[in-house]
C-alpha positions as a printed NumPy array, in Angstrom:
array([[  0.569,   0.372,   0.012],
       [  1.389,   3.184,  -0.707],
       [  0.566,   6.114,   1.01 ],
       [  2.431,   9.586,   0.966],
       [  5.466,   8.302,  -0.969],
       [  6.241,   5.5  ,   0.986],
       [  5.203,   1.368,   0.563],
       [  3.824,  -0.469,   2.959],
       [  4.149,  -4.444,   2.939],
       [  0.746,  -5.646,   2.799],
       [  2.151,  -9.624,   3.7  ],
       [  1.712, -11.779,   5.499],
       [ -2.388, -10.496,   5.171],
       [ -2.27 , -11.095,   1.095],
       [  0.944, -12.956,  -0.965],
       [  0.049, -10.97 ,  -4.236],
       [ -2.41 ,  -8.732,  -5.779],
       [ -4.086, -11.853,  -7.689],
       [ -4.768, -13.139,  -4.164],
       [ -5.853, -10.031,  -3.256],
       [ -8.253,  -9.743,  -6.013],
       [ -9.417, -13.402,  -5.933],
       [-11.946, -12.411,  -3.343],
       [-12.189,  -8.229,  -3.875],
       [-15.262,  -7.372,  -1.913],
       [-13.416,  -9.152,   1.477],
       [ -9.974,  -7.723,   0.408],
       [-11.346,  -4.549,   0.027],
       [-12.886,  -3.913,   3.476],
       [ -9.164,  -5.578,   4.834],
       [ -7.211,  -2.765,   3.002],
       [ -9.565,  -0.579,   4.174],
       [ -8.469,  -1.29 ,   8.253],
       [ -4.885,  -1.809,   6.989],
       [ -5.098,   1.825,   5.597],
       [ -6.156,   2.75 ,   9.264],
       [ -3.606,   1.032,  11.172],
       [ -0.432,   1.007,   8.394],
       [  1.873,  -1.516,   9.389],
       [  5.567,  -0.658,   9.544],
       [  7.256,   2.5  ,   8.977],
       [  6.796,   2.014,   4.94 ],
       [  9.943,   2.36 ,   2.698],
       [ 10.504,   5.406,   0.151],
       [  8.81 ,   5.04 ,  -3.072],
       [ 11.678,   6.102,  -5.168],
       [ 13.86 ,   3.686,  -3.974],
       [ 11.993,   1.031,  -5.272],
       [ 11.218,  -0.242,  -9.053],
       [  7.458,  -0.604,  -9.344],
       [  6.634,  -3.924, -10.845],
       [  3.111,  -4.48 , -12.968],
       [  0.22 ,  -4.43 , -10.23 ],
       [ -0.832,  -6.947, -11.911],
       [  0.307, -10.361, -12.949],
       [ -2.646, -10.764, -15.785],
       [ -3.839, -13.732, -17.202],
       [ -5.591, -12.018, -19.732],
       [ -5.052,  -8.966, -21.614],
       [ -7.52 ,  -7.056, -23.625],
       [ -7.476,  -3.932, -25.916],
       [-10.399,  -1.878, -26.853],
       [ -9.374,  -0.19 , -30.118],
       [-10.461,   2.404, -32.414],
       [-11.995,   3.856, -29.458],
       [-11.509,   7.641, -28.924],
       [-13.487,  10.153, -31.222],
       [-10.383,  12.374, -31.773],
       [ -8.13 ,   9.865, -32.599],
       [-10.379,   8.095, -35.083],
       [-10.918,  11.379, -36.625],
       [ -7.363,  11.622, -36.929],
       [ -6.494,   7.978, -38.101],
       [ -9.493,   8.331, -40.757],
       [ -8.055,  11.677, -42.19 ],
       [ -4.355,  10.313, -42.286],
       [ -5.534,   7.047, -44.249],
       [ -7.551,   9.566, -46.992],
       [ -4.29 ,  11.586, -47.322],
       [ -2.414,   7.979, -47.898],
       [ -4.696,   7.263, -50.186],
       [ -3.982,  10.194, -52.519],
       [ -7.385,  12.408, -50.869],
       [ -6.329,  15.488, -52.609],
       [ -9.27 ,  17.499, -50.183],
       [ -7.829,  20.169, -47.621],
       [ -6.743,  19.229, -43.861],
       [-10.146,  20.644, -42.862],
       [-12.409,  18.497, -45.186],
       [-10.098,  15.1  , -44.542],
       [-11.029,  15.85 , -40.873],
       [-14.34 ,  16.851, -40.952],
       [-14.89 ,  13.453, -42.933],
       [-13.143,  11.985, -39.89 ],
       [-15.503,  13.274, -37.908],
       [-18.143,  11.727, -39.601],
       [-16.923,   8.389, -39.46 ],
       [-15.915,   8.453, -35.599],
       [-19.627,   9.098, -34.809],
       [-20.513,   6.329, -37.185],
       [-18.665,   4.15 , -34.409],
       [-21.991,   4.903, -32.425],
       [-23.89 ,   2.653, -34.561],
       [-21.461,  -0.562, -34.246],
       [-19.34 ,  -2.562, -31.697],
       [-16.825,  -1.77 , -29.793],
       [-13.45 ,  -3.744, -30.869],
       [-11.569,  -5.222, -28.478],
       [ -8.583,  -7.701, -29.123],
       [ -5.961,  -9.937, -27.138],
       [ -2.656,  -9.22 , -26.066],
       [  0.164, -11.042, -24.055],
       [  0.893, -10.608, -20.541],
       [  4.784, -11.65 , -21.547],
       [  4.26 ,  -8.034, -22.801],
       [  4.005,  -6.483, -19.715],
       [  6.248,  -4.357, -18.341],
       [  7.058,  -2.019, -15.482],
       [  5.97 ,   1.848, -14.896],
       [  9.82 ,   2.569, -14.689],
       [ 11.06 ,  -0.434, -17.1  ],
       [ 13.074,   0.474, -20.225],
       [ 10.883,  -0.289, -23.447],
       [ 13.356,  -1.95 , -25.748],
       [ 12.797,  -0.876, -29.349],
       [ 12.872,  -4.8  , -31.347],
       [ 12.75 ,  -5.217, -35.041],
       [ 11.915,  -5.348, -37.355],
       [ 10.349,  -2.765, -38.267],
       [ 11.154,   1.08 , -37.138],
       [  7.851,   3.009, -36.464],
       [  7.448,   2.736, -32.84 ],
       [  4.256,   4.608, -31.976],
       [  3.057,   5.008, -28.337],
       [ -0.377,   4.671, -27.279],
       [ -1.349,   5.748, -23.625],
       [ -4.486,   4.354, -22.29 ],
       [ -6.44 ,   4.038, -19.301],
       [ -6.272,   0.565, -18.362],
       [ -9.174,  -1.579, -15.982],
       [ -8.48 ,  -4.383, -13.685],
       [-11.044,  -6.877, -13.606],
       [-11.95 ,  -7.542,  -9.61 ],
       [-14.772,  -9.773, -10.46 ],
       [-15.247, -12.461, -13.284],
       [-18.122, -13.46 , -15.487],
       [-19.529, -14.362, -18.972],
       [-22.647, -12.301, -20.833],
       [-22.028,  -9.392, -18.476],
       [-24.639,  -6.699, -18.639],
       [-23.759,  -3.438, -18.795],
       [-25.709,  -1.746, -16.016],
       [-23.701,  -4.509, -14.011],
       [-20.259,  -3.992, -15.463],
       [-19.201,  -1.226, -13.   ],
       [-19.559,  -3.649, -10.208],
       [-16.599,  -6.597, -11.953],
       [-14.399,  -3.418, -12.205],
       [-11.966,  -3.897,  -9.244],
       [ -9.753,  -0.639,  -9.971],
       [ -7.69 ,   1.356, -12.66 ],
       [ -4.095,   1.429, -13.679],
       [ -1.869,   3.333, -16.394],
       [ -1.028,   1.04 , -19.542],
       [  1.29 ,   1.906, -22.793],
       [  0.373,   0.442, -25.745],
       [  3.638,   0.577, -28.029],
       [  3.172,  -0.263, -31.254],
       [  5.849,  -0.953, -34.132],
       [  3.297,   0.205, -37.281],
       [  5.494,  -0.83 , -40.145],
       [  5.247,  -4.328, -39.57 ],
       [  1.369,  -4.793, -38.893],
       [  0.495,  -4.842, -42.298],
       [  0.874,  -8.478, -43.528],
       [  0.023,  -8.045, -47.852],
       [  1.277, -11.673, -48.276],
       [ -1.861, -13.033, -45.949],
       [ -4.269,  -9.344, -46.182],
       [ -3.98 ,  -9.496, -42.337],
       [ -3.115,  -7.285, -39.674],
       [ -0.36 ,  -8.723, -37.614],
       [ -0.74 ,  -7.855, -34.217],
       [  1.343, -10.544, -32.659],
       [  4.569,  -8.78 , -34.288],
       [  3.065,  -5.454, -34.203],
       [  2.222,  -5.466, -30.177],
       [  3.381,  -7.774, -28.167],
       [  7.052,  -8.013, -27.823],
       [  8.507,  -7.584, -24.509],
       [  8.25 ,  -4.668, -22.609],
       [  6.06 ,  -3.573, -25.04 ],
       [  3.494,  -2.539, -22.41 ],
       [  4.42 ,  -0.795, -19.533],
       [  2.338,  -1.052, -16.93 ],
       [  1.12 ,   1.283, -13.554],
       [  3.049,   1.949, -10.99 ],
       [ -0.493,   1.88 ,  -8.992],
       [ -3.761,  -0.259,  -8.85 ],
       [ -5.958,   2.479,  -7.616],
       [ -9.543,   1.014,  -6.292],
       [-12.463,   1.894,  -8.65 ],
       [-14.004,   3.85 ,  -5.027],
       [-11.158,   6.197,  -5.517],
       [-11.892,   7.123,  -9.133],
       [-15.694,   8.171,  -8.797],
       [-15.662,   9.499, -12.116],
       [-13.094,   7.518, -14.768],
       [-14.237,   9.894, -17.512],
       [-13.117,  13.292, -15.623],
       [-10.065,  11.589, -16.149],
       [ -6.933,  13.372, -18.183],
       [ -4.334,  11.368, -20.433],
       [ -1.238,  13.339, -20.898],
       [  2.06 ,  11.781, -22.4  ],
       [  4.909,  13.515, -22.998],
       [  8.081,  12.378, -24.934],
       [ 11.73 ,  14.088, -24.078],
       [  9.086,  16.741, -22.178],
       [  7.054,  17.802, -25.442],
       [  3.236,  16.773, -25.121],
       [  2.253,  14.505, -27.371],
       [ -0.882,  13.307, -26.205],
       [ -3.111,  15.812, -23.642],
       [ -7.031,  14.347, -23.635],
       [ -9.826,  13.768, -21.631],
       [-11.365,  10.119, -21.358],
       [-14.407,  11.438, -21.478],
       [-13.897,  11.608, -25.861],
       [-13.743,   7.576, -25.318],
       [-16.605,   6.047, -28.091],
       [-17.379,   2.666, -25.587],
       [-16.665,   3.506, -21.916],
       [-15.722,   0.462, -19.373],
       [-19.136,  -0.323, -19.095],
       [-19.547,  -1.27 , -22.634],
       [-15.903,  -2.231, -23.149],
       [-16.734,  -4.802, -20.128],
       [-19.68 ,  -5.859, -21.039],
       [-18.963,  -6.793, -24.777],
       [-15.477,  -8.536, -23.929],
       [-17.348, -11.16 , -21.837],
       [-19.519, -12.086, -24.539],
       [-16.54 , -13.701, -26.083],
       [-13.943, -14.219, -23.226],
       [-14.756, -15.691, -19.585],
       [-13.733, -12.615, -17.92 ],
       [-11.194, -13.409, -14.744],
       [-10.526, -11.534, -11.884],
       [ -6.793,  -9.652, -12.061],
       [ -7.507,  -9.642, -15.979],
       [ -6.069,  -6.535, -17.398],
       [ -9.073,  -4.291, -19.786],
       [ -6.84 ,  -1.582, -21.946],
       [-10.143,   0.96 , -22.862],
       [ -8.131,   2.48 , -26.334],
       [ -5.904,   5.574, -27.272],
       [ -6.838,   9.327, -27.22 ],
       [ -5.577,  11.411, -30.301],
       [ -1.635,  12.585, -30.585],
       [ -0.176,   9.088, -31.828],
       [  3.341,   9.47 , -33.89 ],
       [  1.466,   9.734, -37.263],
       [  0.144,  12.567, -35.988],
       [  3.446,  14.608, -35.095],
       [  5.049,  14.34 , -38.267],
       [  5.831,  10.66 , -37.812],
       [  7.934,  11.433, -35.157],
       [  8.624,   7.431, -34.325],
       [ 10.314,   6.705, -30.774],
       [ 14.088,   5.989, -31.219],
       [ 16.686,   5.033, -28.47 ],
       [ 17.105,   7.509, -25.8  ],
       [ 13.557,   9.059, -25.972],
       [ 11.908,   8.751, -22.516],
       [  8.359,   9.044, -22.171],
       [  6.498,  10.592, -19.339],
       [  2.949,   8.968, -19.004],
       [ -0.18 ,  10.434, -16.87 ],
       [ -3.348,   9.731, -16.069],
       [ -5.02 ,  11.883, -12.971],
       [ -4.568,  10.684,  -9.954],
       [ -3.384,   7.24 , -11.353],
       [  0.527,   8.064, -10.748],
       [  3.61 ,   8.569, -13.889],
       [  5.081,   6.431, -15.913],
       [  9.021,   7.402, -17.204],
       [ 10.428,   4.822, -19.659],
       [ 13.5  ,   5.027, -21.289],
       [ 13.77 ,   3.717, -24.562],
       [ 16.507,   1.543, -25.666],
       [ 17.924,  -0.85 , -28.659],
       [ 18.245,  -4.563, -28.139],
       [ 21.154,  -5.608, -26.215]])
């Protein structure tokens, strides 16, 4: 437990966060009691390396889920295809496309827990591919599993929130030889999902839509967007994902990236030596240095 910059060891009451999540309702009561009488003197947070706050069994990712992001992507695609209209006209077309998403369904794909790393760990820019991109996202930690969860009950299955950065290598995303998108090659290499530093219980986030997502690269703001720009909210994503897979305690569900990816900044891809700083209101900050493979 982290209080005022100091870390308190909750063992032996809890062996790890997964055991905590397996009986989340009871665990939350125990955590409240421990917060009143903190065990020991604690250790300075800055002296520790934060590991991912959950050892996820399943990592699920919402995609194409922010209006402005989708508008930018669609306008860029039209330009790449040779559309000669003005930027203003292309973004108007992008806005029309983005708003049409509400008539469809959420889009969720699977990642791998082996790609998850800590909030201060280095991100290794593996090849093949050179167009390494960032996507800072609000991530949901599941505290109660289930299948076919009703959207009105979905938040009761959310234990809390954390931060995750979905690193993607864009120039290997398309596989022309099979006519498909290669998410394995693009997104799930080791260290490509920096996550944490905190697991913040849902009761401390009364309205997730009021959170703000900000990402800087070498001090320059690249993403700065309210979660309120989201298309399908946490409730809809949890409910939709549960129609496909059985959700389990400790699962990680990323809710999608807001606008401001590398393509929007003149194809300013990540390179070794870059430092990413990602922050979401009240959920802490990540600081990850990009390095080349050893």
